[in-house]
LOROVEX-33868 format. One record per residue (C-alpha): residue number from 1; z, x, y. Coordinates in Angstrom, 1 decimal. Example, Ala and Ser with C-alpha at 12.3 -4.5 7.8 and 13.67 -1.06 7.14 Angstrom:
<gulums>
[1, [7.8, 12.3, -4.5]]
[2, [7.1, 13.7, -1.1]]
</gulums>
This chain:
<gulums>
[1, [0.0, 0.0, 0.0]]
[2, [0.9, 2.7, 2.5]]
[3, [-1.5, 5.5, 3.4]]
[4, [-1.4, 8.3, 0.9]]
[5, [-0.1, 6.3, -2.0]]
[6, [-2.2, 6.4, -5.2]]
[7, [-4.1, 3.3, -6.3]]
[8, [-1.8, 2.7, -9.2]]
[9, [1.3, 2.8, -7.1]]
[10, [-0.3, 0.6, -4.4]]
[11, [-1.0, -2.1, -6.9]]
[12, [2.6, -2.0, -8.2]]
[13, [3.9, -2.6, -4.7]]
[14, [1.3, -5.3, -4.0]]
[15, [2.3, -7.1, -7.2]]
[16, [6.0, -7.2, -6.1]]
[17, [5.3, -8.4, -2.6]]
[18, [2.8, -11.1, -3.7]]
[19, [5.3, -12.5, -6.1]]
[20, [7.7, -12.8, -3.2]]
[21, [5.6, -15.8, -1.9]]
[22, [3.4, -16.6, -4.9]]
[23, [5.6, -17.1, -8.0]]
[24, [3.5, -17.0, -11.2]]
[25, [0.7, -14.9, -9.6]]
[26, [1.1, -11.8, -11.7]]
[27, [-2.0, -12.5, -13.7]]
[28, [-3.9, -12.9, -10.4]]
[29, [-2.6, -9.6, -9.2]]
[30, [-4.2, -7.9, -12.1]]
[31, [-7.5, -9.5, -11.3]]
[32, [-7.4, -8.5, -7.6]]
[33, [-6.9, -9.9, -4.2]]
[34, [-9.9, -12.3, -4.4]]
[35, [-8.5, -13.9, -7.6]]
[36, [-5.1, -14.3, -5.9]]
[37, [-6.6, -16.7, -3.3]]
[38, [-8.4, -18.7, -6.0]]
[39, [-5.3, -19.0, -8.1]]
[40, [-3.2, -20.2, -5.2]]
[41, [-5.8, -22.9, -4.4]]
[42, [-5.4, -24.2, -8.0]]
[43, [-1.6, -24.2, -8.1]]
[44, [0.4, -27.4, -7.9]]
[45, [4.0, -28.2, -7.1]]
[46, [6.4, -29.2, -9.8]]
[47, [6.5, -32.9, -10.6]]
[48, [9.6, -34.4, -8.9]]
[49, [11.9, -37.1, -10.2]]
[50, [11.6, -40.4, -8.4]]
[51, [14.0, -40.2, -5.4]]
[52, [14.0, -36.4, -5.3]]
[53, [10.7, -36.2, -3.3]]
[54, [12.4, -36.3, 0.1]]
[55, [11.4, -39.9, 0.8]]
[56, [15.0, -41.1, 0.4]]
[57, [17.5, -38.9, 2.3]]
[58, [21.3, -38.8, 1.7]]
[59, [23.4, -40.1, 4.5]]
[60, [26.0, -37.9, 6.3]]
[61, [23.9, -34.7, 6.0]]
[62, [21.7, -33.0, 8.6]]
[63, [18.1, -33.8, 7.6]]
[64, [14.8, -32.8, 8.9]]
[65, [13.0, -36.0, 9.7]]
[66, [9.3, -35.8, 10.8]]
[67, [8.4, -36.7, 14.4]]
[68, [5.7, -39.1, 15.6]]
[69, [2.7, -36.8, 16.0]]
[70, [-0.2, -36.3, 13.7]]
[71, [-1.9, -32.9, 13.3]]
[72, [-5.2, -31.6, 14.5]]
[73, [-6.4, -28.2, 13.2]]
[74, [-8.6, -25.8, 15.2]]
[75, [-10.0, -22.5, 13.9]]
[76, [-10.3, -19.4, 16.1]]
[77, [-12.2, -16.4, 14.8]]
[78, [-9.8, -13.5, 14.1]]
[79, [-10.8, -10.5, 16.2]]
[80, [-9.1, -8.1, 13.8]]
[81, [-10.3, -9.6, 10.4]]
[82, [-13.9, -10.2, 10.0]]
[83, [-14.6, -13.6, 8.4]]
[84, [-11.1, -14.8, 8.8]]
[85, [-9.8, -17.5, 11.2]]
[86, [-6.5, -17.9, 13.1]]
[87, [-5.5, -21.5, 12.7]]
[88, [-4.0, -23.5, 15.5]]
[89, [-2.3, -26.8, 14.6]]
[90, [-1.9, -29.2, 17.5]]
[91, [0.2, -32.4, 17.8]]
[92, [-2.3, -35.2, 18.1]]
[93, [-2.3, -36.9, 21.5]]
[94, [0.8, -35.0, 22.7]]
[95, [1.2, -35.4, 26.5]]
[96, [0.6, -32.2, 28.4]]
[97, [1.0, -28.6, 27.1]]
[98, [3.3, -28.3, 24.2]]
[99, [5.8, -25.6, 23.2]]
[100, [4.4, -23.0, 20.8]]
[101, [5.7, -21.7, 17.4]]
[102, [4.1, -18.6, 16.0]]
[103, [4.3, -18.6, 12.1]]
[104, [4.2, -15.2, 10.3]]
[105, [3.6, -16.0, 6.6]]
[106, [4.7, -14.1, 3.5]]
[107, [2.7, -11.3, 1.8]]
[108, [-0.3, -12.2, -0.2]]
[109, [-3.4, -14.4, 0.3]]
[110, [-3.9, -15.9, 3.7]]
[111, [-3.4, -19.4, 2.4]]
[112, [-2.0, -21.8, 5.0]]
[113, [-1.4, -24.7, 2.6]]
[114, [1.4, -22.7, 1.0]]
[115, [3.3, -23.6, 4.2]]
[116, [1.7, -26.9, 5.0]]
[117, [4.9, -29.0, 4.7]]
[118, [6.7, -26.8, 7.2]]
[119, [3.7, -26.7, 9.5]]
[120, [3.2, -30.4, 9.5]]
[121, [6.9, -31.0, 10.2]]
[122, [6.9, -28.6, 13.2]]
[123, [3.7, -30.1, 14.6]]
[124, [5.0, -33.7, 14.0]]
[125, [7.9, -32.9, 16.4]]
[126, [5.5, -31.8, 19.2]]
[127, [5.0, -28.1, 18.7]]
[128, [1.7, -26.2, 18.6]]
[129, [1.9, -24.0, 15.5]]
[130, [-0.2, -20.8, 15.2]]
[131, [-0.9, -19.3, 11.8]]
[132, [-2.4, -15.8, 11.8]]
[133, [-3.7, -13.9, 8.8]]
[134, [-3.2, -10.2, 8.0]]
[135, [-4.6, -7.9, 5.3]]
[136, [-2.7, -7.4, 2.1]]
[137, [-4.6, -4.5, 0.7]]
[138, [-5.9, -1.3, 2.3]]
[139, [-3.7, -1.5, 5.4]]
[140, [-0.5, 0.1, 6.6]]
[141, [2.4, -1.8, 7.9]]
[142, [1.5, -0.9, 11.5]]
[143, [-2.0, -2.3, 10.9]]
[144, [-0.7, -5.5, 9.4]]
[145, [1.7, -6.1, 12.3]]
[146, [-1.0, -5.3, 14.8]]
[147, [-3.4, -7.7, 13.1]]
[148, [-0.8, -10.5, 13.2]]
[149, [-0.2, -9.9, 16.9]]
[150, [-3.9, -9.7, 17.7]]
[151, [-4.4, -13.1, 15.9]]
[152, [-1.7, -14.7, 18.0]]
[153, [-3.2, -13.4, 21.2]]
[154, [-6.6, -14.7, 20.2]]
[155, [-5.2, -18.1, 19.6]]
[156, [-3.6, -18.2, 23.0]]
[157, [-6.8, -17.0, 24.7]]
[158, [-8.8, -19.8, 23.0]]
[159, [-6.3, -22.7, 23.0]]
[160, [-3.9, -21.8, 25.8]]
[161, [-4.6, -24.9, 27.7]]
[162, [-2.7, -26.9, 25.1]]
[163, [0.2, -24.4, 25.0]]
[164, [3.3, -24.2, 27.1]]
[165, [3.9, -20.4, 26.8]]
[166, [7.2, -20.7, 28.8]]
[167, [8.6, -22.2, 25.5]]
[168, [7.9, -20.1, 22.4]]
[169, [9.4, -19.7, 19.0]]
[170, [8.6, -17.2, 16.2]]
[171, [9.2, -18.1, 12.6]]
[172, [8.5, -15.7, 9.8]]
[173, [9.0, -15.7, 6.0]]
[174, [9.4, -12.7, 3.7]]
[175, [7.0, -10.0, 4.9]]
[176, [6.4, -12.1, 8.0]]
[177, [10.1, -12.5, 8.5]]
[178, [10.4, -8.7, 8.6]]
[179, [7.7, -8.7, 11.3]]
[180, [9.4, -11.2, 13.6]]
[181, [11.4, -8.6, 15.6]]
[182, [8.2, -6.7, 16.3]]
[183, [6.4, -9.8, 17.3]]
[184, [9.3, -11.0, 19.5]]
[185, [9.3, -7.7, 21.4]]
[186, [5.6, -8.2, 22.2]]
[187, [5.9, -11.9, 23.0]]
[188, [9.1, -12.0, 24.9]]
[189, [9.3, -8.5, 26.5]]
[190, [5.7, -7.3, 26.9]]
[191, [4.0, -10.7, 27.6]]
[192, [7.0, -12.6, 29.2]]
[193, [6.4, -15.6, 27.0]]
[194, [9.4, -18.0, 26.4]]
[195, [10.9, -17.6, 29.9]]
[196, [12.2, -21.2, 29.8]]
[197, [13.1, -21.2, 26.1]]
[198, [12.7, -19.0, 23.1]]
[199, [13.9, -18.6, 19.6]]
[200, [13.3, -16.6, 16.4]]
[201, [13.9, -17.5, 12.8]]
[202, [13.7, -15.0, 10.0]]
[203, [13.6, -16.6, 6.5]]
[204, [14.5, -14.2, 3.7]]
[205, [13.0, -11.2, 5.6]]
[206, [11.5, -8.2, 3.9]]
[207, [11.9, -4.7, 5.5]]
[208, [11.4, -4.6, 9.3]]
[209, [9.1, -1.9, 10.5]]
[210, [8.7, -0.7, 14.1]]
[211, [12.1, -2.3, 14.9]]
[212, [15.0, -0.3, 16.3]]
[213, [18.3, -1.6, 17.6]]
[214, [17.1, -0.6, 21.0]]
[215, [14.0, -2.8, 20.6]]
[216, [16.2, -5.8, 19.9]]
[217, [18.5, -5.0, 22.8]]
[218, [15.5, -5.4, 25.2]]
[219, [15.0, -9.1, 24.2]]
[220, [16.0, -11.5, 27.0]]
[221, [19.5, -12.7, 26.5]]
[222, [18.4, -16.4, 26.3]]
[223, [16.4, -15.8, 23.1]]
[224, [18.2, -17.7, 20.3]]
[225, [18.2, -15.8, 17.0]]
[226, [18.4, -17.3, 13.6]]
[227, [18.3, -16.1, 10.0]]
[228, [18.3, -17.9, 6.7]]
[229, [18.7, -16.6, 3.1]]
[230, [18.7, -18.3, -0.3]]
[231, [21.4, -18.0, -2.9]]
[232, [18.8, -18.1, -5.7]]
[233, [16.5, -15.4, -4.2]]
[234, [15.8, -12.5, -6.6]]
[235, [13.0, -11.0, -4.4]]
[236, [14.4, -9.8, -1.0]]
[237, [17.9, -8.5, -0.7]]
[238, [19.8, -10.5, 1.9]]
[239, [21.1, -7.2, 3.3]]
[240, [17.9, -7.0, 5.3]]
[241, [18.8, -10.2, 7.1]]
[242, [22.5, -9.2, 7.4]]
[243, [21.5, -5.9, 9.0]]
[244, [19.4, -7.5, 11.7]]
[245, [22.1, -10.1, 12.4]]
[246, [24.8, -7.4, 12.6]]
[247, [22.8, -5.3, 15.0]]
[248, [21.5, -8.0, 17.3]]
[249, [23.1, -7.8, 20.7]]
[250, [26.4, -9.7, 20.8]]
[251, [25.7, -11.4, 24.1]]
[252, [22.9, -13.5, 22.7]]
[253, [23.3, -16.7, 20.6]]
[254, [22.8, -15.9, 16.9]]
[255, [23.1, -18.1, 13.8]]
[256, [23.0, -17.1, 10.1]]
[257, [22.5, -19.7, 7.4]]
[258, [22.4, -19.8, 3.6]]
[259, [20.5, -22.4, 1.6]]
[260, [22.4, -23.3, -1.5]]
[261, [21.3, -24.4, -5.0]]
[262, [23.0, -27.3, -6.7]]
[263, [22.8, -30.9, -7.8]]
[264, [22.7, -33.5, -5.1]]
[265, [24.2, -36.9, -6.0]]
[266, [24.3, -39.8, -3.6]]
[267, [24.4, -43.6, -4.0]]
[268, [20.8, -44.2, -3.0]]
[269, [19.5, -41.4, -5.1]]
[270, [18.4, -41.3, -8.7]]
[271, [20.8, -41.4, -11.6]]
[272, [21.9, -37.9, -12.5]]
[273, [21.1, -36.7, -9.0]]
[274, [18.5, -34.1, -7.9]]
[275, [18.7, -30.5, -9.0]]
[276, [17.7, -28.3, -6.1]]
[277, [17.0, -24.5, -6.3]]
[278, [17.2, -22.5, -3.2]]
[279, [15.1, -19.4, -3.9]]
[280, [12.5, -17.1, -2.2]]
[281, [9.8, -19.8, -2.3]]
[282, [11.8, -22.5, -0.7]]
[283, [10.2, -22.3, 2.8]]
[284, [6.8, -22.3, 1.4]]
[285, [5.7, -23.5, -2.1]]
[286, [9.2, -24.1, -3.4]]
[287, [9.6, -27.1, -5.7]]
[288, [9.6, -30.2, -3.6]]
[289, [10.3, -31.1, 0.0]]
[290, [13.8, -32.5, -0.4]]
[291, [15.6, -29.1, -0.1]]
[292, [13.3, -28.2, 2.9]]
[293, [14.4, -31.4, 4.6]]
[294, [18.1, -30.6, 3.9]]
[295, [18.2, -26.9, 4.5]]
[296, [15.1, -25.5, 6.2]]
[297, [13.9, -28.2, 8.6]]
[298, [17.3, -28.8, 10.2]]
[299, [17.6, -25.1, 11.1]]
[300, [14.1, -25.0, 12.6]]
[301, [14.7, -28.3, 14.5]]
[302, [18.1, -27.3, 15.9]]
[303, [16.9, -23.9, 17.1]]
[304, [13.7, -25.4, 18.7]]
[305, [15.6, -28.3, 20.3]]
[306, [18.2, -26.0, 21.9]]
[307, [15.5, -23.5, 23.0]]
[308, [12.9, -26.0, 24.3]]
[309, [14.9, -29.0, 25.5]]
[310, [18.5, -27.8, 25.8]]
[311, [21.3, -30.3, 26.5]]
[312, [25.0, -30.8, 25.6]]
[313, [23.8, -32.8, 22.6]]
[314, [21.4, -30.2, 21.3]]
[315, [24.0, -27.4, 21.8]]
[316, [26.6, -29.4, 19.9]]
[317, [24.2, -30.2, 17.0]]
[318, [23.3, -26.6, 16.6]]
[319, [26.9, -25.4, 16.8]]
[320, [27.9, -27.9, 14.1]]
[321, [25.0, -27.2, 11.8]]
[322, [26.1, -26.0, 8.4]]
[323, [29.8, -26.2, 9.2]]
[324, [30.6, -29.4, 7.3]]
[325, [34.0, -29.7, 5.6]]
[326, [35.0, -31.2, 2.3]]
[327, [34.2, -30.6, -1.3]]
[328, [30.9, -31.2, -3.1]]
[329, [27.5, -29.7, -2.8]]
[330, [26.3, -28.7, 0.7]]
[331, [22.7, -27.5, 0.7]]
[332, [23.1, -25.7, 4.1]]
[333, [26.0, -23.5, 5.0]]
[334, [26.4, -21.4, 8.2]]
[335, [27.9, -17.9, 7.7]]
[336, [29.6, -16.4, 10.8]]
[337, [30.4, -13.2, 9.0]]
[338, [27.6, -12.9, 6.4]]
[339, [28.1, -10.5, 3.5]]
[340, [26.0, -10.1, 0.4]]
[341, [27.6, -11.4, -2.8]]
[342, [25.3, -9.8, -5.4]]
[343, [24.6, -6.2, -6.0]]
[344, [21.3, -4.6, -4.9]]
[345, [20.1, -4.5, -8.5]]
[346, [19.7, -8.3, -8.4]]
[347, [16.7, -8.0, -6.1]]
[348, [13.1, -6.8, -6.5]]
[349, [13.3, -5.3, -3.0]]
[350, [16.8, -3.9, -2.5]]
[351, [18.2, -2.6, 0.8]]
[352, [18.3, 1.0, -0.4]]
[353, [14.6, 1.6, -0.9]]
[354, [12.4, 4.3, 0.5]]
[355, [10.2, 1.7, 2.2]]
[356, [13.1, 0.4, 4.3]]
[357, [12.9, 2.2, 7.6]]
[358, [16.1, 0.7, 9.0]]
[359, [18.4, 2.4, 6.5]]
[360, [19.3, 4.9, 9.2]]
[361, [20.4, 2.2, 11.7]]
[362, [21.4, -0.7, 9.5]]
[363, [24.3, -1.9, 7.4]]
[364, [24.8, -0.5, 3.9]]
</gulums>
């Protein structure tokens, strides 16, 4: 993957990273990058039990309910990847320019339907969502990050009339989650986007390149910072997220959440309840939308609401998120002093790995 590595080593690394967002794609890795895209097109979600499909939500829990807007998709030619498009998803008939959320996807094929549930949800609530591709093979980390940023800039140049760049969020998953600090420095510091409201959300981030503590210290203080990890993740060590949380400047608002696996039982639900697995694939092609509505969407919504339309109500809702009391299963938990529970050997990509450039600055 990195310059100077042999072909065999490069494919081993690619296999591991692709599996981070494309569970069951090992056979496709052996056939090459083109086959990966074909296999993802053919994949289907697990069949859900009636009542576990997210159409009936339990009372008394934070839930991510879709907003009123439909979705319109525009394609912008990617200046850094020949034959590829940056996709801009717009809320249909939204009044005036809309706040913008830049979405940095996980490693592997540039296949936006892997995140279609999350994209549709964010757009339904009135945000313009930009999905930019980047190369998996034959590129360095710097080249991938640069391609992501160039794609976002191209989308703004082409569709900027529909965007309110004074209100900007950046959401990233896995490899894209690791890239969020780099993108935030360019968006919020270099470009001055998000002056009226800004947030970042890193979902199970991989290693963060081109990111020092000094870089994060330059972010405007009003940028709300969020992280989420998953208790069933066996791909990315949560120490990467904990490191970034611990080294973010203390004067800014920061929130660390964990999505939990368990069986959800409620009176209106199916007999026997719904078994939910919070793992690395949950933000994307994880099984079903119910856990997304209970653990992922509420975090995105609360951060976006407080950043884009702050009020006493939005502040209280964000402060209370994941802090519920009482026994039973809670899919979403806020951790004010996050600490890894499992050893590093439980993860495909542990903290102590040669590819992790933050080992000199981050937590052990």
